[in-house]
N, C-alpha and C positions, 0 to 999 in steps of 0.2 A: 503547647509550643506552636508558634506561628509557622505556617508552611510558606517559606519565602518563595518557593518555586511557583506557587499559585498566585503570587502578586504580579502586578504589571511588569515590574522589572525582572521578576523571576521568569516569566514566560519569555521575555526578551532574551535573557541569558540562555534558557533552554534552546530556543530557536537558533541562537548564535552558535552554541556548542554543536548542535546537530549539523549546521552548515559547515563548520570547520571539520568535523569528523568525516562528513560525507565526502568533502573534497579530498581529504587526506586518504580515505579508503581508495579513492580512484588513483591517487599517487602511489599507493602501496600495492595496487594490482587489480582493483575492480575495473569493470569496463568504463569506457569514456562517458562522462556525464551520468554515470550510474553508480556513484559511490554508495548510494542507498536508493533502492526502488523496491517498494513492498510488492507491487504487482509482478515485476520481472523476477524477483527473488522467489516468490511463491511459485511462479511458473517453472523456475529452475528446479525447485524442490519436487514439483510434480514430475518433471522429467527424470530426476535422480531416482525416484522410486518406480519408474517405468510406466507412469500413467499416460505419457505421450512419448514418441520416439523421434522428436526433433533433435538430432544429434548435437546441435550447436548450443542448446540451452538445457543442459542437464548437469546440475550440481547442487548438493545439499548445503544451502546457504546458512552459515552459522549466525548471520545477523538476525534472521527471522527467529531462530531458536532463542537468541539472546533477548530480543524484544519481549517475547512472551515471558521468559523466565525472569528477566530484570523487573518487569512489571509485577510478577508474582512476588518477588523478594521485597519490593517496595510496599506492596499491599499488605504482606504479612508483617513487615517491620513496623508499619504505622497503623496496624489494626484496621486496614481498609479492605481486607479480603471479604467480599460479600457475595457468596454463592447465590446466583439468581438465574432464572430461565422462564420459558413459557410464553414469550411474546412473539407469536406468529413465526415459529422457527422455519417452516417451509417457505414462507415469503422471504425471510432473510436469506435463506439458501439461494433462492432464485435471484434475488437482488445481487448476491455475491457473484453468481455465475455471470450475470450480464455486466456487472461492474468490471469484472476481469476482461470480458470480451471487448468492452469499450476501451479499456486501458491498453489492451494489446493491439487494437487498431491504431491508436495514437503512438504506442510503444513507450508506455510509462504511466506510473501512478501520479497523483498530485505532487508527491515529494520529488519524483524525477522530473516532472515538468518544470519545477522551480530550479532544480539543479541543472537542467538543460539550459534554462535561461541564464543562470549564473555562469555557465560555461560558454555562452555566446551563441547558442543555437536559436536562431530567430523563429524556427518552426514551433518552438515552445510557446510563443506568444499566442498562436492560434489555439493550441491545446489549452492554455490557461483561460483564454476567453470562452472556449467551449465548456470548461469546467465550471466557471462562474455562471454561465448561462444555464447549465444543467442544475446547479444548486439553486439558481433563481426560480426555475420551474418548480423545484422541490419545495421552496418556501411558499409558493402559491398554494400548494396542497396543504402545507402545514397551517397556513392562515385559514383555510376552509375546513379544518377539522380532521385532517389526515392523522391517523395514529395506528401503530401496530399493536396497541394494547399494552397493559401493564405487565411488567415482569413480576414474578413472585419468588419469594425466598425458597431455596431448595437445599439439597444435601451438599455438604462440602465436596463430596466426590464428584459431583457434576461440574463444579467450578474448577476442579483439578484435572479434568480429562484432557483439555488441550495442552496445558503445561506438561502433562504426562506424555502426550504424543510427541512434544518437542524434545523431551528427555530421551524418548525412544529413538528419535531421528539422530540425536547426537551420539547415542550409543552405537547406532548403526554406522555412523561415520568412523568411529573408533575401531569397530570390528572389521569393517570393509573399507580401509583407507584407499585413497587414490593411488594407483600403480602407474608409473610412468609409461606412456604410450599404450595404455590399456583402456579400452572404452568401458569396460565393466569390471567391477571388483565385487565378488560375491553377488548380492542382490541389488547393488547400487550401480547406477550409470553415471559416467563422467564424460563431459565433453572434451574432445581433443583439440577443438578449434572453436572460434566464435566466442560470443559473450560468456557462455558457460565455462569456457576454459580460462577465463580471466578472473582472478580472484586474489584478494589479499591473503596473507597467512591466516590459517584457521584460528589460531589463538588470538590474534589481533581482532579479527572479525567478531569473534565471540565476545571478547571484552568490550568492544565498542557497542555491540548489540545489547549486552547486559546493562551498560551504562545508559544508553539511550532509553531502553525500556524502563529503567528505574526513574530517571528524571521526567520522562514523558508521562508516566503514570501519576507522579506526584503533581505535575503541572496541568494535567488534562490537555496536553498539546494535541491539536487537531486542525489539519489544514482545511478540511471541509467546514468545520465549525467556525473557522475564522471568517469565511465569506458568508456563511449562513447568519451568524450573529450580526455581521455588518448590515446585511440586507434586511433582516427582520427587526433588529433592535437598535441599529446604529451603534453597536458596541464594537470597540476596536481592541479589546483585551487580547484575544487569540491572534488577531491580525499582526500585533506587534511581534509575536514570535515568528510568524511566517516571513515578515519583512526581514527580521534579523537573520533568518536562515539564508535567504537569498543574498543579503549583503555580505555576510561572512564567507559564504561559499564563493561568491564572486571575488572577494579579496584574496582568499587562499589560492583560487585558480590563477589570479594574476601573478601572485608571488611564485608559484611553482610552474608557471608556463602552461597552464591548462585552459586558458581563455582563448577561444578561436571563434571570433564573430562571423556570422553569415548564415545562409540558409542551405547551401549545398555542402555535400560531403561531411555532414555532421555524424558523429558516431551513433550507430544503432538508431537511425531516424530516417524518415522520408519527408519529402516536401510537398505532399498532396494536401494542401491546406484545408480543403473542405472536410476531408476525412480526419485530419488532425482535430478540427473543430468538433465535428459530430461524434467522433469516438469519445472525446472527453465530455461532450454534452451527456452522452449516455452514462458514462462513468459518474459524472457529477450528480446526475439525477438519482442514480442508484445509491450513491453514498448518502445523499440528503435524505432519501426515503428510509435508509437503514440507520441513520443517526450517527454516522462517523466515517472519517476517511479510512483507508485500509490500515494505516498505522494505528489509529485510535482503536480500530476493531481488535487488533492484536493486543494492545495494552489493556483494553477492557476484558478480553478473554483471559489475560494473565491475572486480573483481579477478581476472577470468578464469574464473569458474565457468560453463561452458556449460550445465549443467543448470539453474542458477538463471535463465539467460537464457531457456531453454525455458519455465519457469514464468511468467516475465514475459510472454512472447508468448502463453501460454495465457490469462493474465488479459486481455490486450488483445482476443483473440478472444472471450473470455467477455463482455466489455463489448458487443461487436458483437451477439452472440447475445441478450444481455439486452434491448437496445433494438430489435432487429429482430423478436424473437419475443414481445414484451410481457411480459418477465420482471421488468424493473426497476421499482422503486417510484418514486413521486413524492410531493410533499406531499399529494396527494389520496388516497394509499393504495398498496397493493401492486398491481403490474401484473396483468392478467387471467390470466396463466399463471405468476405468480411463486410461488404456493403449491405448485403441482405441481412446479415446478423445484427448490424447496427439498427436497421429499421425495425426488425423484429424486437430487439431489446427495447427500443424507445416505445414501441406499441405496448409491450408487456408492462414496462415501468409506468407509463401513463395510465394504463388500466388499473394497476395497483393503486396509484395515487387517487384515481377517480372513485374506485369502488371500496376503498378502505377509509372513508371519511365518516366521522360521527356527525350526526345532525346537531348543529350548534343551537343552544337555546338562548 
């Protein structure tokens, strides 16, 4: 049976659905221009389990749980679950750490950069330009023989580890639910103010996450891949989905009164343009070297890719580093050590790109 979601119109439909659902999640309670943000939501999960103590960003986001489990359901349903691992996992972990650091200097992943643009945040333009520039650098390495090596088939248990962790996270939410005006419930932390305190109802977030995970796995939706394929192969297949995401999110934002054009006073954003650009340059380069945007890494982890799971864990640890060491930005500006971290991250990622190239014959 033909997989419609993998066709040109299928990927457009997937991007459009994601854009609509993301804008609605904001309407239903998620933070401004943050209906979906993989980086921000993984940061919130890191805070929920106490890996950092930034009190305004601590919440066990059901969307992330749904992304992984939805992708797992799709992969199992269509016999696409392929346990695999062994492709430079430590490098992928490091790339995940610096991808998160770059994203938190900008304050958003590629998905949120597009949603910020669809919500009228002009600062997102600098972030998107930085993202594309970082991916462009990554494609230079790909052209010169960069590779993390081949993955190999492995035990099904390896491919099920990250989905298992997500199930555990959801069980913890049920055992230790949020208590009104309480910062902690059992072992989980909950924000009482700030972005972490803003969220759609759990069941809606989980259902949306499962749905997005399912269709994104079937379509191979990837924001980084859209620009990489355009630069490397002049292919616009994935780009159609990205454009559809922005257009539908923009339309819904207009309809529900969530479009507020401008650069100043945008929700969970700062207007330091050079750091919006360079933060996403770092993130884009790390995504390109790792082979997928943060959403795609979650979907691949759901279909059994142990190396993608390592990248996801790297991003969660990177979120903890960002908030524990003063690297993350806030609406007031870049964190006290955020600039140094961006330069360090660029140096490390460039080094990985240079030193992990096969000699082409």
